[in-house]
MDTraj code that builds the backbone (N, CA, C; nanometers):
import mdtraj as md
import numpy as np

residues = "MET ARG PHE ASN PHE SER LEU PHE PRO LEU LEU LEU LEU VAL ILE GLY CYS THR THR VAL ASP PHE ILE PRO GLU PRO ASP TYR ARG PRO ASN ASP SER ARG TYR LYS VAL LYS SER TRP GLU GLU VAL GLU ILE LEU ARG GLU ARG PRO LYS ARG LEU PHE LYS ILE VAL GLY GLU VAL ILE ILE ARG ASN THR GLU ASP LEU THR TRP ASP GLU TYR GLU LEU ARG VAL LYS LYS ASP MET PHE ARG ARG LYS ILE ASP GLY VAL TRP MET THR GLU LYS ASN GLN ASN THR VAL ASP ALA VAL THR VAL GLU THR MET ASP GLN LYS GLY ARG SER THR ASN SER TYR LEU GLN LYS SER ASN LEU PRO TYR TRP LYS GLY TYR ALA TYR ARG TYR LYS".split()
xyz = np.array([
    [12.2644, -2.8211, -2.8008],
    [12.1329, -2.7960, -2.7669],
    [12.0271, -2.8059, -2.8140],
    [11.9315, -2.8151, -2.8425],
    [11.8479, -2.8775, -2.9161],
    [11.7127, -2.7904, -2.8763],
    [11.6525, -2.7087, -3.0112],
    [11.5301, -2.5838, -3.0441],
    [11.4100, -2.6850, -3.0346],
    [11.3276, -2.6621, -2.9559],
    [11.1825, -2.7281, -2.9743],
    [11.1189, -2.6019, -3.0436],
    [11.0772, -2.6374, -3.1820],
    [10.9997, -2.6034, -3.2907],
    [10.8681, -2.5254, -3.2135],
    [10.7747, -2.5867, -3.1395],
    [10.6883, -2.5559, -3.1161],
    [10.6788, -2.4007, -3.0324],
    [10.7996, -2.3614, -2.9469],
    [10.8173, -2.2760, -2.8977],
    [10.8456, -2.1433, -2.9695],
    [10.9077, -2.1466, -3.0986],
    [10.9177, -2.0401, -3.1984],
    [10.8467, -1.9830, -3.2257],
    [10.6849, -2.0418, -3.2432],
    [10.5675, -1.9820, -3.2966],
    [10.5489, -1.8708, -3.1085],
    [10.5418, -1.9224, -3.0078],
    [10.5204, -1.8601, -2.9123],
    [10.6289, -1.7537, -2.8497],
    [10.7274, -1.7414, -2.9111],
    [10.7898, -1.6646, -2.9148],
    [10.8158, -1.5233, -2.9914],
    [10.7442, -1.5716, -3.1357],
    [10.7155, -1.4558, -3.1814],
    [10.5600, -1.4090, -3.1569],
    [10.4870, -1.4519, -3.0915],
    [10.3470, -1.4237, -3.0516],
    [10.3981, -1.3308, -2.9002],
    [10.5090, -1.3572, -2.8236],
    [10.5537, -1.2336, -2.7177],
    [10.6287, -1.1472, -2.8024],
    [10.7042, -1.1612, -2.9022],
    [10.7720, -1.0352, -2.9669],
    [10.7022, -0.9080, -3.0395],
    [10.5600, -1.0011, -3.0599],
    [10.4787, -0.9210, -3.1238],
    [10.2936, -0.8594, -3.0760],
    [10.3744, -0.8298, -2.9456],
    [10.2175, -0.7861, -2.8938],
    [10.2391, -0.6653, -2.8789],
    [10.1330, -0.5712, -2.8449],
    [10.1095, -0.4003, -2.8529],
    [10.1031, -0.4052, -2.6983],
    [10.1821, -0.2899, -2.6433],
    [10.0839, -0.2470, -2.5288],
    [10.0739, -0.1445, -2.5413],
    [9.9892, -0.0977, -2.4002],
    [9.9081, 0.0294, -2.4102],
    [9.9286, 0.0498, -2.2142],
    [10.0108, 0.1292, -2.2193],
    [10.0930, 0.1683, -2.0625],
    [10.0178, 0.2750, -2.0086],
    [9.9665, 0.2468, -1.9150],
    [9.8996, 0.3810, -1.8502],
    [10.0266, 0.4335, -1.7106],
    [10.0721, 0.5212, -1.7027],
    [10.1572, 0.5235, -1.5692],
    [10.0696, 0.6836, -1.5040],
    [10.0216, 0.6259, -1.3299],
    [9.9321, 0.7044, -1.3213],
    [10.0091, 0.8278, -1.2333],
    [9.9659, 0.9474, -1.1949],
    [9.9899, 1.0417, -1.1464],
    [9.9648, 0.9868, -0.9978],
    [10.0764, 1.0336, -0.8881],
    [10.0573, 1.0504, -0.7997],
    [9.9145, 1.0359, -0.6721],
    [9.8475, 1.0740, -0.7202],
    [9.7317, 1.1350, -0.6907],
    [9.5995, 1.0334, -0.7567],
    [9.6006, 1.0015, -0.8378],
    [9.5297, 0.9282, -0.9045],
    [9.4677, 0.8042, -0.8113],
    [9.3232, 0.8086, -0.8410],
    [9.2230, 0.7683, -0.7591],
    [9.1571, 0.6643, -0.8667],
    [9.1366, 0.5123, -0.8970],
    [9.0776, 0.4381, -1.0066],
    [8.8774, 0.4482, -0.9402],
    [8.8420, 0.4965, -0.8310],
    [8.7008, 0.5425, -0.8106],
    [8.6812, 0.6840, -0.8036],
    [8.6071, 0.7536, -0.9196],
    [8.5823, 0.8957, -0.8929],
    [8.4745, 0.8769, -0.8972],
    [8.3943, 0.9136, -0.8047],
    [8.2154, 0.9336, -0.7777],
    [8.1719, 1.0612, -0.8887],
    [8.2315, 1.1169, -0.9734],
    [8.2216, 1.2120, -1.0494],
    [8.2090, 1.1584, -1.2019],
    [8.2548, 1.0121, -1.1874],
    [8.3004, 1.0060, -1.3604],
    [8.1029, 0.9901, -1.4307],
    [8.0904, 1.0216, -1.5510],
    [7.9917, 1.0459, -1.5865],
    [7.9851, 0.9244, -1.7378],
    [8.1156, 0.8930, -1.7656],
    [8.1023, 0.7639, -1.9226],
    [8.0102, 0.6859, -1.8930],
    [7.9257, 0.6377, -1.9738],
    [7.8366, 0.4917, -1.9544],
    [7.8944, 0.4164, -2.0663],
    [7.9767, 0.4185, -2.1248],
    [8.0703, 0.3258, -2.1890],
    [8.1698, 0.3209, -2.2863],
    [8.2504, 0.2789, -2.3426],
    [8.3982, 0.2812, -2.3704],
    [8.3702, 0.3571, -2.4976],
    [8.2831, 0.3885, -2.5481],
    [8.2593, 0.4893, -2.6840],
    [8.2669, 0.6194, -2.6808],
    [8.2329, 0.6525, -2.5349],
    [8.1979, 0.7802, -2.5133],
    [8.3856, 0.8258, -2.4655],
    [8.4775, 0.7715, -2.4624],
    [8.6134, 0.8064, -2.4050],
    [8.6520, 0.8757, -2.5238],
    [8.7115, 0.9916, -2.4744],
    [8.7744, 1.1211, -2.5766],
    [8.8749, 1.0958, -2.6161],
    [8.9213, 1.0640, -2.7553],
    [9.0675, 1.0419, -2.7980],
    [9.0992, 1.1945, -2.8808],
    [9.1807, 1.2552, -2.8023],
    [9.1950, 1.3757, -2.8775],
    [9.3174, 1.4174, -2.9188],
    [9.3718, 1.4950, -2.9973],
    [9.4954, 1.4995, -3.0720],
    [9.5057, 1.6761, -3.0324],
    [9.4223, 1.7355, -3.0089],
    [9.4689, 1.8615, -2.9219],
    [9.4288, 1.9195, -2.7735],
    [9.4544, 1.9821, -2.7340],
    [9.4085, 2.0078, -2.6226],
    [9.2440, 2.0342, -2.5719],
    [9.2062, 1.9870, -2.4807],
    [9.0382, 1.9645, -2.4331],
    [9.0052, 2.0931, -2.4230],
    [8.9293, 2.1349, -2.4862],
    [8.8278, 2.2835, -2.4466],
    [8.7521, 2.2905, -2.3070],
    [8.7171, 2.2063, -2.2331],
    [8.6941, 2.1768, -2.0733],
    [8.8134, 2.1447, -2.0143],
    [8.7560, 2.2455, -1.9070],
    [8.8480, 2.2420, -1.7899],
    [8.8611, 2.0657, -1.7475],
    [9.0366, 2.0401, -1.6941],
    [9.0569, 1.8823, -1.7413],
    [9.1620, 1.9024, -1.5733],
    [9.1534, 1.7702, -1.5526],
    [9.2656, 1.7643, -1.4884],
    [9.3490, 1.6148, -1.5134],
    [9.4719, 1.6256, -1.5446],
    [9.5993, 1.5077, -1.6025],
    [9.6146, 1.4275, -1.4945],
    [9.5581, 1.2901, -1.5062],
    [9.5898, 1.1759, -1.4121],
    [9.6651, 1.1234, -1.4098],
    [9.7495, 1.0974, -1.5652],
    [9.8858, 0.9901, -1.5789],
    [9.9151, 0.9853, -1.7190],
    [9.9766, 0.9416, -1.7653],
    [10.0657, 0.9516, -1.8970],
    [10.0272, 0.7864, -1.9709],
    [10.0170, 0.8016, -2.1139],
    [9.9663, 0.6932, -2.1669],
    [10.0821, 0.6407, -2.2650],
    [10.0971, 0.5442, -2.2910],
    [10.2315, 0.5347, -2.3854],
    [10.1959, 0.3939, -2.4639],
    [10.1636, 0.4154, -2.5847],
    [10.1338, 0.3072, -2.6732],
    [10.2068, 0.2376, -2.7718],
    [10.2905, 0.1495, -2.7539],
    [10.3956, 0.0895, -2.8278],
    [10.3080, -0.0176, -2.9450],
    [10.3710, 0.0395, -3.1254],
    [10.2780, -0.0305, -3.1976],
    [10.3959, -0.1359, -3.1815],
    [10.4152, -0.2992, -3.1813],
    [10.4448, -0.3931, -3.2633],
    [10.3833, -0.4731, -3.3894],
    [10.2960, -0.4515, -3.4295],
    [10.2093, -0.5117, -3.4857],
    [10.1717, -0.4203, -3.5915],
    [10.2332, -0.3382, -3.6419],
    [10.2314, -0.2671, -3.7325],
    [10.0999, -0.2256, -3.8223],
    [10.0336, -0.2008, -3.7098],
    [9.9319, -0.1151, -3.7410],
    [9.8815, -0.0037, -3.7105],
    [9.7417, 0.0626, -3.7908],
    [9.7386, 0.1757, -3.7974],
    [9.6709, 0.2656, -3.6499],
    [9.6790, 0.3661, -3.6518],
    [9.6254, 0.4491, -3.5411],
    [9.4727, 0.3901, -3.5143],
    [9.3635, 0.3837, -3.5975],
    [9.2420, 0.3732, -3.6016],
    [9.2218, 0.2024, -3.5426],
    [9.3176, 0.1586, -3.5827],
    [9.3226, -0.0129, -3.5137],
    [9.3604, -0.0205, -3.3814],
    [9.4101, 0.1056, -3.3260],
    [9.4382, 0.0876, -3.1927],
    [9.3393, 0.1801, -3.0876],
    [9.2760, 0.2764, -3.1729],
    [9.1975, 0.3826, -3.1070],
    [9.0319, 0.3016, -3.0018],
    [9.0685, 0.1794, -3.0230],
    [8.9289, 0.1205, -2.9808],
    [9.0030, 0.0511, -2.8670],
    [9.0895, -0.0337, -2.8670],
    [9.1837, -0.0722, -2.7683],
    [9.2053, 0.0170, -2.6269],
    [9.2550, 0.1681, -2.6684],
    [9.3094, 0.3011, -2.5828],
    [9.1578, 0.3324, -2.5386],
    [9.0364, 0.3150, -2.5784],
    [8.9382, 0.3737, -2.5437],
    [8.8905, 0.2608, -2.4006],
    [8.9337, 0.1486, -2.4822],
    [8.7934, 0.0364, -2.3611],
    [8.9270, 0.0204, -2.2331],
    [9.0649, 0.0619, -2.2697],
    [9.1472, -0.0110, -2.1317],
    [9.1261, 0.1854, -2.0522],
    [9.0876, 0.2667, -2.1423],
    [9.0290, 0.3983, -2.0414],
    [8.9329, 0.3631, -1.9578],
    [8.8174, 0.3532, -2.0630],
    [8.7096, 0.3304, -1.9727],
    [8.7222, 0.1840, -1.8612],
    [8.7970, 0.1467, -1.8679],
    [8.8179, 0.0500, -1.7576],
    [8.8538, 0.1135, -1.6208],
    [8.9341, 0.1773, -1.6808],
    [9.0468, 0.2822, -1.5674],
    [8.9530, 0.3676, -1.5191],
    [8.8535, 0.4365, -1.5414],
    [8.7459, 0.5289, -1.5654],
    [8.7855, 0.6379, -1.5757],
    [8.8655, 0.6748, -1.6901],
    [8.8726, 0.8296, -1.7446],
    [8.8426, 0.8659, -1.8477],
    [8.8350, 0.9764, -1.8756],
    [8.7292, 1.0556, -1.9881],
    [8.7850, 1.0461, -2.1033],
    [8.9289, 1.1138, -2.1159],
    [8.9884, 1.1064, -2.2221],
    [9.1500, 1.0801, -2.2310],
    [9.1987, 1.0881, -2.3904],
    [9.3209, 1.1010, -2.3712],
    [9.3744, 1.1794, -2.4655],
    [9.4947, 1.2517, -2.4248],
    [9.5266, 1.3553, -2.5286],
    [9.6574, 1.3477, -2.5523],
    [9.6221, 1.3121, -2.6951],
    [9.7807, 1.2471, -2.7792],
    [9.8647, 1.3678, -2.7920],
    [9.9744, 1.3564, -2.7472],
    [10.1133, 1.4684, -2.7940],
    [10.2278, 1.4654, -2.8718],
    [10.2383, 1.3204, -2.8790],
    [10.3541, 1.2785, -2.9579],
    [10.3301, 1.1632, -3.0155],
    [10.4034, 1.1687, -3.1521],
    [10.3976, 1.0276, -3.2080],
    [10.5670, 1.0109, -3.2451],
    [10.6229, 0.8924, -3.1988],
    [10.7902, 0.8445, -3.2541],
    [10.7911, 0.7451, -3.2770],
    [10.9135, 0.7164, -3.2998],
    [10.9492, 0.5676, -3.3321],
    [11.1372, 0.5792, -3.2259],
    [11.1192, 0.4829, -3.1927],
    [11.2309, 0.3885, -3.1067],
    [11.3015, 0.2740, -3.2047],
    [11.4472, 0.3091, -3.2123],
    [11.5396, 0.1919, -3.2130],
    [11.5151, 0.0747, -3.1732],
    [11.4591, -0.0800, -3.1818],
    [11.4546, -0.1829, -3.0964],
    [11.5763, -0.2251, -3.1440],
    [11.6328, -0.3125, -3.0659],
    [11.7859, -0.3785, -3.0631],
    [11.7355, -0.5026, -3.1558],
    [11.8224, -0.5722, -3.2291],
    [11.8160, -0.6870, -3.2837],
    [11.7627, -0.8102, -3.1849],
    [11.6814, -0.8996, -3.2449],
    [11.6604, -1.0027, -3.1734],
    [11.7325, -1.1313, -3.2680],
    [11.7862, -1.2403, -3.2409],
    [11.8562, -1.3332, -3.3043],
    [11.8130, -1.4669, -3.2797],
    [11.7213, -1.5331, -3.3368],
    [11.7430, -1.6727, -3.2052],
    [11.8170, -1.8096, -3.3702],
    [11.8711, -1.8641, -3.3278],
    [11.9770, -1.9491, -3.3693],
    [11.9652, -2.0934, -3.3144],
    [11.9333, -2.2074, -3.4214],
    [11.8961, -2.3371, -3.3365],
    [12.0396, -2.3862, -3.4378],
    [12.0783, -2.4749, -3.3297],
    [12.2349, -2.5797, -3.3708],
    [12.1759, -2.7362, -3.4172],
    [12.2775, -2.7933, -3.4725],
    [12.2569, -2.9520, -3.4672],
    [12.3555, -2.9783, -3.3492],
    [12.3509, -3.1365, -3.3599],
    [12.4301, -3.1957, -3.2556],
    [12.5844, -3.1588, -3.2631],
    [12.6147, -3.1019, -3.3639],
    [12.8026, -3.0819, -3.3999],
    [12.8154, -2.9437, -3.3833],
    [12.6898, -2.8214, -3.3719],
    [12.7200, -2.6971, -3.3590],
    [12.7265, -2.6146, -3.4348],
    [12.6783, -2.6805, -3.5472],
    [12.6374, -2.6028, -3.6571],
    [12.5413, -2.5426, -3.6750],
    [12.5154, -2.4317, -3.6954],
    [12.3580, -2.3533, -3.7327],
    [12.2827, -2.4303, -3.8290],
    [12.1642, -2.4510, -3.7963],
    [12.0433, -2.5014, -3.8658],
    [11.9461, -2.4055, -3.9130],
    [11.8985, -2.3253, -3.8240],
    [11.7916, -2.2605, -3.8748],
    [11.8456, -2.1158, -3.7848],
    [11.8648, -1.9862, -3.8265],
    [11.8237, -1.8639, -3.7891],
    [11.7315, -1.7313, -3.8199],
    [11.6982, -1.6483, -3.7345],
    [11.6107, -1.5650, -3.7343],
    [11.6351, -1.4631, -3.6805],
    [11.6365, -1.3418, -3.7642],
    [11.7311, -1.2070, -3.7063],
    [11.5718, -1.0899, -3.7371],
    [11.5773, -0.9995, -3.6224],
    [11.4384, -0.9308, -3.6594],
    [11.5407, -0.7865, -3.6211],
    [11.5553, -0.6845, -3.6755],
    [11.5311, -0.5535, -3.6636],
    [11.4541, -0.4545, -3.7199],
    [11.4154, -0.3991, -3.6119],
    [11.2848, -0.2573, -3.6419],
    [11.2873, -0.1676, -3.5392],
    [11.2094, -0.0634, -3.6004],
    [11.1561, 0.0559, -3.5669],
    [11.0084, 0.0434, -3.4907],
    [11.0639, 0.0816, -3.3619],
    [10.9045, 0.0710, -3.2697],
    [10.8165, 0.1851, -3.2900],
    [10.7479, 0.2543, -3.3480],
    [10.6582, 0.3458, -3.3641],
    [10.5526, 0.3413, -3.1979],
    [10.5442, 0.4231, -3.2098],
    [10.5064, 0.4770, -3.0374],
    [10.4499, 0.6371, -3.0411],
    [10.3442, 0.5868, -2.9298],
    [10.2463, 0.7266, -2.9192],
    [10.2543, 0.7871, -2.7668],
    [10.2502, 0.8819, -2.7087],
    [10.2211, 0.9238, -2.6189],
    [10.1062, 1.0291, -2.6138],
    [10.0785, 1.0442, -2.4652],
    [9.9558, 1.1363, -2.4191],
    [9.9035, 1.1078, -2.3185],
    [9.8404, 1.2241, -2.2385],
    [9.7824, 1.2330, -2.1294],
    [9.6720, 1.2171, -2.0743],
    [9.6437, 1.1273, -1.9889],
    [9.5145, 1.0767, -1.9598],
    [9.4189, 1.1561, -1.8940],
    [9.3171, 1.2482, -1.8993],
    [9.2774, 1.3511, -1.8499],
    [9.1308, 1.2753, -1.7869],
    [9.0626, 1.3357, -1.6708],
    [8.9260, 1.3395, -1.6173],
    [8.8757, 1.5029, -1.6297],
    [8.7938, 1.5256, -1.6260],
    [8.6942, 1.6466, -1.6811],
    [8.6367, 1.6912, -1.5434],
    [8.6588, 1.8482, -1.4637],
    [8.6593, 1.9144, -1.3476],
    [8.5480, 1.8991, -1.3286],
])
top = md.Topology()
chain = top.add_chain()
for i, resn in enumerate(residues, 1):
    res = top.add_residue(resn, chain, resSeq=i)
    for name in ("N", "CA", "C"):
        top.add_atom(name, md.element.get_by_symbol(name[0]), res)
traj = md.Trajectory(xyz[None], top)
């Protein structure tokens, strides 16, 4: 089997991407006439319960595969929540998952290994609740 080395950087790019997943509640509606936020900069990211009355509209899970800090992800989360017309996110959990090892190995025509790549790591993630004010 012959391995094309031009695909290897593409594989690393796919492995090294960050996700911001939004899991909506069953009664979530993407359009809300009461939505007052004018720009993504106004979306709130809180680490404690909001002071005003709010309604949880879904769960947000952020997987950190690029090994960046929270401050570097905060802009991405705010822009994504603004696009979904959500007032803010109440972050409740920071943890790590163990990721299964990824092995890529190339062989020559005789079946001997020529190159190999092994990745083992922990995947940090943050969880929170997306909310809209009542």
